[in-house]
C-alpha positions as CSV (number, residue, x, y, z in Angstrom):
1,M,-0.1,0.1,0.1
2,K,3.0,2.3,1.1
3,R,4.4,2.0,-2.4
4,I,1.2,2.2,-4.2
5,L,0.8,5.7,-2.5
6,R,4.2,6.6,-3.0
7,L,3.8,6.1,-6.4
8,Y,0.6,7.8,-7.0
9,V,2.4,11.3,-5.4
10,F,5.2,10.8,-7.2
11,D,3.1,10.4,-10.8
12,T,0.9,13.1,-9.6
13,V,3.6,15.8,-8.8
14,S,5.6,14.3,-12.4
15,L,2.3,15.2,-14.1
16,F,1.4,18.9,-12.8
17,L,5.7,19.1,-13.6
18,A,5.6,18.0,-17.1
19,S,2.5,20.1,-17.7
20,Q,4.4,23.0,-16.1
21,I,7.3,22.2,-18.3
22,A,5.8,21.6,-21.7
23,S,2.4,22.7,-23.3
24,G,0.0,20.6,-24.2
25,L,-0.9,18.8,-20.9
26,V,-4.7,20.2,-20.3
27,F,-7.1,19.2,-16.6
28,E,-10.0,20.9,-17.5
29,G,-11.4,20.9,-14.2
30,G,-7.8,22.2,-12.7
31,L,-7.1,20.6,-9.4
32,P,-9.5,17.7,-9.3
33,T,-8.7,16.5,-13.1
34,L,-5.0,16.4,-12.5
35,L,-5.3,14.1,-9.0
36,L,-7.6,12.1,-11.1
37,A,-4.9,11.5,-13.3
38,G,-2.6,10.5,-11.2
39,L,-4.8,7.7,-9.9
40,G,-5.3,6.1,-13.7
41,L,-1.6,6.6,-14.7
42,V,-1.0,4.7,-11.7
43,G,-3.8,2.3,-11.9
44,S,-2.3,2.0,-15.9
45,T,1.1,1.7,-14.4
46,L,-0.1,-1.6,-12.4
47,V,-2.8,-3.2,-14.4
48,V,-1.9,-2.3,-18.6
49,K,1.6,-1.7,-18.8
50,P,2.9,-5.2,-17.6
51,I,0.5,-6.4,-19.9
52,I,1.5,-4.4,-22.6
53,N,5.3,-5.3,-22.3
54,I,4.2,-8.9,-22.2
55,L,2.9,-8.4,-25.9
56,L,5.5,-6.1,-26.9
57,L,8.6,-8.9,-25.4
58,P,9.3,-10.2,-28.9
59,I,10.2,-6.4,-30.4
60,N,11.6,-5.2,-26.6
61,L,14.3,-8.2,-26.5
62,V,15.1,-7.8,-30.5
63,T,15.7,-4.0,-29.5
64,F,17.6,-4.5,-26.6
65,G,14.4,-2.8,-24.3
66,F,14.3,0.7,-26.7
67,F,11.1,-0.1,-27.2
68,K,10.1,-0.1,-23.6
69,W,8.7,3.7,-24.3
70,A,6.1,2.3,-26.3
71,S,4.5,1.1,-23.3
72,S,4.6,4.3,-21.1
73,A,3.0,5.8,-24.0
74,I,0.0,3.5,-24.5
75,A,-0.5,3.4,-21.4
76,L,-0.5,7.2,-21.3
77,Y,-2.9,7.2,-24.0
78,I,-5.2,5.2,-22.2
79,V,-5.8,7.5,-19.3
80,T,-6.5,10.3,-21.6
81,L,-9.4,7.8,-23.4
82,V,-10.3,6.9,-19.3
83,V,-10.1,10.4,-17.7
84,P,-12.8,13.3,-18.5
85,G,-11.0,16.3,-18.8
86,F,-7.4,15.1,-19.2
87,K,-6.2,15.2,-23.1
88,I,-2.8,15.9,-24.6
89,V,-2.7,17.9,-27.4
90,G,0.5,18.6,-28.4
91,F,3.9,18.6,-26.9
92,A,5.4,22.1,-27.1
93,T,8.4,23.4,-25.5
94,A,10.3,26.8,-26.2
95,A,13.4,28.0,-26.9
96,M,16.3,28.4,-24.2
97,S,19.7,29.7,-25.0
98,S,22.6,30.1,-22.6
99,R,26.2,31.5,-22.9
100,W,27.2,27.1,-23.3
101,I,24.2,25.1,-24.9
102,D,21.4,26.3,-26.9
103,I,18.0,24.0,-26.7
104,P,15.8,25.0,-30.2
105,A,12.0,24.8,-29.0
106,I,10.0,21.6,-29.8
107,S,6.5,21.1,-31.4
108,L,5.0,17.3,-31.8
109,D,1.8,16.2,-32.7
110,G,0.0,13.1,-32.6
111,I,1.3,9.7,-30.9
112,L,4.8,12.0,-30.6
113,A,2.8,14.2,-28.5
114,F,2.5,11.0,-26.6
115,V,5.9,9.2,-26.5
116,A,7.2,13.3,-25.5
117,F,4.8,13.7,-22.2
118,S,5.5,10.0,-21.6
119,F,9.4,10.4,-22.0
120,L,8.9,13.3,-19.6
121,I,6.8,12.2,-17.0
122,F,9.3,8.9,-16.9
123,I,12.6,11.4,-16.3
124,L,10.7,12.9,-13.4
125,T,9.4,10.0,-11.9
126,S,12.4,8.6,-11.9
127,S,14.5,11.7,-10.2
128,M,12.0,11.5,-7.7
129,T,12.4,7.9,-7.2
130,W,15.8,8.8,-6.5
131,L,15.8,11.8,-4.5
132,T,13.9,9.6,-2.1
133,K,15.8,6.3,-1.9
């Protein structure tokens, strides 16, 4: 139970942070929609993602696990179908330029937006997990 609660908090916070980092993640109902989307993401992570990983096992073996991002993107898509008011309309980030590094603006639509948000949520959740250990 403690693991599920921690996963819920991490997923909900990472959804919020992802919506602040990149535009395109829409919570029409505000905070209740965010909390419900976090619950849906935990449910899809615990139930749907293992099933998708088993179905994609041959592709994952051939690509040495590189295709595992597809299960995260599919799980995120299922959450957008189940949770009312939670949508992904695109993935867009602003450009950043500093003295040492230049990051161009990124704008993605369709399935690539789901892949980009699933990657961003994975990075944020993994960072929070690493910081708490």
